[in-house]
C-alpha positions as CSV (number, residue, x, y, z in Angstrom):
1,M,-26.0,2.8,20.4
2,H,-24.0,5.7,19.9
3,A,-20.4,6.3,18.8
4,H,-18.8,8.4,21.2
5,H,-16.0,10.2,20.0
6,A,-13.6,10.3,22.6
7,G,-10.2,10.9,21.5
8,P,-8.2,14.1,21.0
9,R,-9.8,16.8,19.0
10,G,-9.4,20.4,18.0
11,L,-12.0,22.7,19.3
12,G,-15.2,22.4,17.5
13,Q,-14.3,19.1,15.9
14,K,-15.1,15.7,16.1
15,A,-12.3,13.3,17.2
16,H,-11.4,10.2,14.4
17,Y,-13.5,7.5,14.5
18,S,-10.7,4.9,15.2
19,T,-11.2,6.6,18.7
20,C,-15.0,5.9,19.2
21,I,-16.3,4.0,22.0
22,P,-20.0,2.6,22.0
23,L,-22.2,3.8,24.5
24,C,-25.9,3.1,24.8
25,S,-28.0,6.1,24.4
26,L,-28.3,6.9,28.7
27,A,-24.5,6.5,29.2
28,H,-23.7,9.0,26.1
29,T,-25.8,11.5,27.9
30,C,-24.6,11.0,31.4
31,W,-20.8,11.3,29.8
32,H,-21.5,14.7,28.2
33,D,-23.7,16.2,31.2
34,A,-21.4,14.7,34.0
35,Q,-24.4,12.8,35.5
36,G,-25.2,9.1,36.3
37,C,-22.2,6.8,37.3
38,F,-20.0,9.9,35.9
39,W,-20.8,12.4,37.9
40,E,-17.7,12.2,40.6
41,W,-15.3,11.5,38.3
42,S,-12.3,14.2,38.0
43,K,-11.4,15.3,34.1
44,A,-8.3,12.7,34.4
45,E,-10.8,9.9,35.6
46,R,-12.9,10.3,32.7
47,A,-10.0,10.6,30.3
48,A,-8.2,7.5,31.6
49,W,-11.7,5.7,31.3
50,A,-12.0,6.6,27.6
51,A,-8.2,5.5,26.9
52,D,-9.3,2.3,28.3
53,R,-12.3,1.7,26.4
54,I,-10.9,2.9,23.1
55,A,-8.1,0.4,23.6
56,D,-10.9,-2.3,24.4
57,T,-12.7,-1.5,21.4
58,R,-9.8,-1.4,19.4
59,V,-9.0,-5.2,20.5
60,L,-12.4,-6.3,20.0
61,L,-12.7,-4.9,16.5
62,D,-8.9,-6.3,15.7
63,Y,-7.7,-2.7,14.8
64,T,-4.1,-1.3,14.5
65,P,-3.7,2.6,13.9
66,T,-1.7,3.5,10.8
67,V,0.8,6.2,11.0
């Protein structure tokens, strides 16, 4: 499994760990290369999917972001 850092970040920076999505090695590569099941997705579709997966992961981990 790979931790895909899907949240907002500055240029050249990694997103916070609270916005990670667990992906298998193949899915992680496909995501970054816009290949496989991600090849026809627009940037907006990819962002929406990532936001949904972040929310799913937070529920599974019982994580509540602190301000």
